[in-house]
N, C-alpha and C positions, 0 to 999 in steps of 0.2 A: 145522770147519767148515767146509758146501758151499757154492760161487760163489752157491746162488740164495738160502741164508738169510742170506749175509753181506750181500749185497742188502739182501733182507729188512730185516735188521735196521737196516742205514743209511740205506734210507728211510723207515723208521721212528721213526727218531729226528729225521732231518732233517723231517717234518711236525709232530713235539711243538713244535717249536723257533718261539717266535712272530715272526710276519712272514714264514714260511719257506713255501716251494712248491716245487714240483716240474712240470717240466713236458718236454715232450720238442721242444726245435729242432734236432734230427739225424735226424730220424724215433721212430720204436716201440720200435727196439731199446737206446736209451739215454734215461736220466733224470737231466734236471738238477736238483740243487737249488741253489736262491738265497733270496738273504733282499735284500729291495726291489731286484730287478733283478741282484743280483753272485751269479757262483756261487761257490758253496764245495762243493758234492760233485757228483761223475760216476758215475754207475753204467752201466755196458756192459761187452758180452763184450770182452775183449783177447786178441787171436792164438785166440779160440774160449774164454776161459774169463774166467767172470763177475766183474769184479774192482769194487773203491772207487775212485777218485780222491780227493782231499781236500788241503784246504790246508791246510798245516804250519810255523810256524816253521825256521827252514833250522838251528838248533841243534836244537831237537827231532827235525826228520827227519835229521839225521844220527846222534841218540844211535837213536832208533827202527828204522833201518834196519840197526845193528849188534847190536842187540839180538835182532829178531824174524826170521827169514826171510823172513814172509812180508808182509813188508813193502818196497817197493822205490822208489827215485825215481821223481814223477809219470810216468804213461804218456802222450807226446805234450804233456808241459807244464814246464814252468820244473822243472828236477831240484829246487834249493834251495829250492825253494817250496811245492811240490805233492809227495805220497808216493801208491801204490799199494797196497792191500790184497789180498791174494791170496788164497782159500779153499786149507786146510790144518788145522794142529794148533794152530798158538799165538798165535791170539785166537780170544776169549772171547764173548760180545756184549755183556758190562757194557764192554768197552776200546774193543771198535768205538763204542758208542755213546757215549764217552768222546773221541773222537778226531773226531765227527762233531760230536759239540757243540765242542772246540776249535776245526773247521775253518770251524764257522759265528760263533765270537767273533774271531778273526781276520778275516774280514769287517765285522764288526760295526764291528770298532773303525776301519776306513778310512771307516765314513758320519759326515756332517757329526751332529753329536751330537745335533743336534734332530730328526735322522730316527733315530736309533740306539733300535729298538723295545727294548733292554733297555741296562742298566749292563753294558762287560765287566766289570769289574773287583769285581762286585757280584754278578752273575749265577750262579747255584749256591753261594753263600757256605753254609756249614754243609752244602751237600750230602755232599761229594767228604772223605774223609780225608785227610789229608795226611800 
């Protein structure tokens, strides 16, 4: 998947999620997806290449990086809690959508229960095959 498509897939999924929106606080060259004011995705050019930066559980982050050469530690972010998706051959659209959803749910879990737009423990139950 090329960089533009990678970002398009991530942006489209982010906008499908409850209470999520995309802003451009750093200017038109970078989109930031947020849920109730908290960032869960950054879509920007990194060293001239379109990339997607997502929140990830530290254990998952390590596993993802070891299994996919197109996933590296979060660019300009906490390297334990963020990952960067790069264009290339190992990531397909369904997997990118799943990673965006996981990032969103990690952020939703940090919100006060009364403000959560979804219950992270039941969101998508039955939609994913385990």
